C-alpha positions as CSV (number, residue, x, y, z in Angstrom):
1,M,-19.2,14.4,-7.4
2,R,-17.3,15.1,-10.6
3,L,-16.4,18.6,-9.3
4,L,-15.0,17.1,-6.1
5,A,-13.0,14.6,-8.1
6,S,-11.6,17.4,-10.3
7,L,-10.5,19.4,-7.3
8,F,-8.5,16.4,-6.0
9,L,-7.0,15.8,-9.4
10,C,-5.8,19.4,-9.4
11,L,-4.2,18.8,-6.0
12,I,-2.3,15.8,-7.3
13,T,-1.0,17.8,-10.3
14,L,0.2,20.7,-8.1
15,S,1.7,18.6,-5.3
16,S,3.4,15.7,-6.9
17,H,6.4,15.6,-9.3
18,A,5.4,12.0,-10.1
19,A,1.9,13.1,-11.2
20,K,3.5,15.0,-14.0
21,K,4.7,11.8,-15.5
22,Q,1.7,9.6,-14.5
23,K,-1.8,9.7,-16.0
24,I,-4.6,10.0,-13.4
25,I,-5.9,6.5,-13.1
26,D,-9.6,5.7,-12.6
27,A,-10.1,9.5,-12.3
28,N,-13.8,9.7,-11.3
29,N,-13.5,7.0,-8.6
30,L,-12.7,8.5,-5.2
31,Y,-12.5,5.1,-3.5
32,P,-10.9,2.6,-5.8
33,Q,-10.8,-1.0,-4.7
34,I,-7.9,-3.3,-5.2
35,K,-8.0,-7.1,-5.2
36,M,-4.8,-8.7,-3.9
37,E,-4.4,-12.4,-4.6
38,T,-1.7,-13.6,-2.2
39,S,-0.2,-17.0,-1.4
40,H,-2.1,-16.8,1.9
41,G,-5.5,-15.9,0.4
42,L,-7.5,-13.0,-1.0
43,I,-7.4,-9.4,0.4
44,I,-9.5,-6.5,-0.9
45,V,-8.4,-2.9,-0.1
46,E,-10.4,0.3,-0.5
47,L,-8.2,3.3,-1.2
48,D,-9.1,6.8,-0.1
49,R,-8.4,9.3,-2.9
50,V,-10.2,12.1,-0.9
51,K,-7.6,11.9,1.9
52,A,-4.5,10.7,0.0
53,P,-4.8,11.5,-3.7
54,I,-1.1,11.4,-4.4
55,A,-0.4,8.1,-2.7
56,V,-3.5,6.5,-4.2
57,N,-2.7,7.5,-7.8
58,N,0.9,6.3,-7.3
59,F,-0.3,2.9,-5.9
60,L,-2.7,2.5,-8.8
61,F,0.0,3.2,-11.3
62,Y,2.0,0.2,-10.0
63,V,-1.2,-1.9,-9.9
64,I,-2.3,-1.4,-13.4
65,S,1.2,-1.7,-14.8
66,G,1.4,-5.1,-13.2
67,E,4.5,-4.1,-11.2
68,Y,3.2,-5.5,-7.9
69,N,2.5,-8.9,-9.4
70,N,4.8,-11.7,-8.1
71,T,6.4,-9.5,-5.4
72,I,7.0,-10.6,-1.8
73,F,6.1,-9.3,1.6
74,H,9.7,-9.2,2.8
75,R,9.2,-7.7,6.3
76,V,6.8,-9.2,8.8
77,I,6.6,-8.1,12.5
78,S,3.8,-9.5,14.5
79,D,1.5,-6.8,16.0
80,F,3.3,-4.2,13.9
81,V,3.5,-4.4,10.1
82,V,3.5,-6.6,7.0
83,Q,5.5,-4.8,4.4
84,G,6.1,-5.6,0.7
85,G,5.8,-4.3,-2.9
86,G,9.5,-3.8,-3.6
87,Y,11.1,-7.2,-4.3
88,D,10.6,-10.4,-6.3
89,A,10.9,-13.8,-4.7
90,N,14.7,-13.7,-5.3
91,F,15.0,-10.4,-3.5
92,I,15.7,-8.6,-6.7
93,P,14.5,-5.0,-6.4
94,K,11.6,-4.1,-8.7
95,R,11.7,-1.0,-10.9
96,E,11.1,2.2,-9.1
97,H,9.6,5.5,-10.3
98,D,9.6,8.9,-8.6
99,T,9.3,9.6,-4.9
100,I,6.0,11.1,-3.7
101,F,4.9,13.9,-1.3
102,N,4.1,12.8,2.3
103,E,0.4,13.0,3.0
104,S,0.5,11.7,6.6
105,G,-1.4,14.7,7.9
106,N,-4.6,13.6,6.1
107,G,-6.4,12.4,9.2
108,L,-6.1,8.7,8.4
109,K,-4.4,6.6,11.2
110,N,-2.1,3.7,11.3
111,T,-4.6,1.4,12.8
112,F,-5.1,-2.4,12.3
113,G,-6.0,-3.2,8.7
114,S,-4.9,0.1,7.2
115,I,-2.5,0.3,4.3
116,A,0.3,2.9,4.2
117,M,3.4,3.9,2.2
118,A,6.7,2.8,3.5
119,R,9.6,5.3,3.4
120,Q,13.1,6.0,4.4
121,H,14.1,8.7,7.0
122,D,13.3,11.4,4.5
123,P,9.5,12.0,4.9
124,H,9.1,12.4,1.2
125,S,11.0,9.3,0.1
126,S,8.0,6.9,-0.5
127,I,8.2,5.2,-3.9
128,R,6.4,1.8,-4.2
129,Q,6.8,-0.2,-1.0
130,F,3.7,-0.3,1.2
131,Y,2.7,-2.0,4.4
132,F,-0.3,-3.2,6.2
133,N,-0.7,-2.3,9.8
134,V,-1.3,-5.4,11.9
135,G,-1.4,-3.4,15.2
136,E,-2.5,-0.1,16.5
137,N,0.6,1.9,15.4
138,T,0.1,5.4,16.7
139,S,3.9,5.9,16.7
140,L,3.7,6.0,12.9
141,D,1.1,8.8,12.9
142,P,2.3,12.4,12.5
143,G,2.9,14.6,15.6
144,R,5.5,17.3,15.7
145,S,7.2,15.4,12.8
146,W,6.1,13.7,9.7
147,G,4.3,10.4,9.9
148,Y,3.7,7.6,7.4
149,T,0.9,8.1,4.8
150,V,-2.1,5.9,5.3
151,F,-4.1,5.8,2.0
152,G,-6.7,3.0,2.5
153,S,-7.9,0.0,4.5
154,V,-8.7,-3.7,4.2
155,T,-12.4,-4.3,3.6
156,F,-12.1,-8.1,3.1
157,G,-9.5,-10.6,4.2
158,E,-8.5,-9.5,7.6
159,E,-8.0,-13.1,8.6
160,V,-5.5,-13.4,5.7
161,L,-3.6,-10.4,7.0
162,E,-3.5,-12.0,10.5
163,K,-2.2,-15.2,9.0
164,M,0.6,-13.3,7.3
165,A,1.4,-11.5,10.5
166,A,1.8,-14.8,12.3
167,S,4.4,-16.1,9.8
168,E,7.6,-17.4,11.2
169,T,10.5,-15.1,10.4
170,D,14.3,-15.0,10.9
171,F,17.4,-13.0,9.9
172,H,18.1,-13.2,6.2
173,E,21.9,-13.7,5.8
174,G,22.0,-12.8,2.2
175,Q,20.2,-9.5,2.6
176,G,21.3,-8.7,6.1
177,W,17.6,-8.1,7.1
178,P,15.7,-9.2,10.2
179,D,12.0,-10.2,10.2
180,V,12.1,-12.0,6.8
181,P,9.4,-14.8,6.5
182,L,11.0,-18.2,6.3
183,K,8.4,-19.2,3.7
184,P,7.9,-16.5,1.1
185,I,4.6,-14.6,1.2
186,I,3.8,-13.7,-2.3
187,L,1.5,-11.1,-3.8
188,I,0.6,-13.1,-6.8
189,K,-1.5,-10.4,-8.5
190,A,-3.0,-7.0,-7.7
191,T,-6.0,-5.9,-9.8
192,L,-8.0,-2.6,-9.9
193,L,-11.7,-3.6,-9.5
194,P,-14.6,-2.0,-11.4
195,E,-16.0,1.1,-9.7
196,D,-19.3,-0.6,-8.9
197,Y,-17.7,-3.8,-7.5
198,L,-19.3,-5.3,-4.4
199,H,-17.7,-8.3,-2.8
200,L,-20.2,-10.9,-1.7
201,E,-19.0,-13.9,0.4
202,M,-20.1,-17.3,-0.8
203,P,-22.6,-19.0,1.5
């Protein structure tokens, strides 16, 4: 197991400019879990370092530095995506670090409940924004062109995700954006859980 982890850590180092500036976080854990406390409830996400080592380490960097805390999900489209991680409640952009390499060809799909990196037209432009798929979004998977990197999935709190996706939205005059929730959806805190963490629902 340690040998396998070491191989993937080498891949991160060779493939990502960002990795040169970021330490490898929770290095021996191939499937880190993140607890997300949101204004709509609790979500737990399991990340897949085997399939997406660069995206996972990048995401963990923002988590352990507290940079996802008190950010908003600013883009919500029913049956499509719930996107966030880039702005505070006043729509002020959060600090960004380096872009990362696109890993969309890793075999993970943009299916309901998966988490993926948002990006611009440039396939290697992902930085810190992410989205949850709230539909079966095969159009976001790679084909003859680059797709969007999936790097984990929701293991607890799918009903919270569905509640987010059902939020009423409108065009935001100040930002010039469509699909902005009328009532802010806040990611209050994101926490890296212990490697042996097992979520047990209360009876």
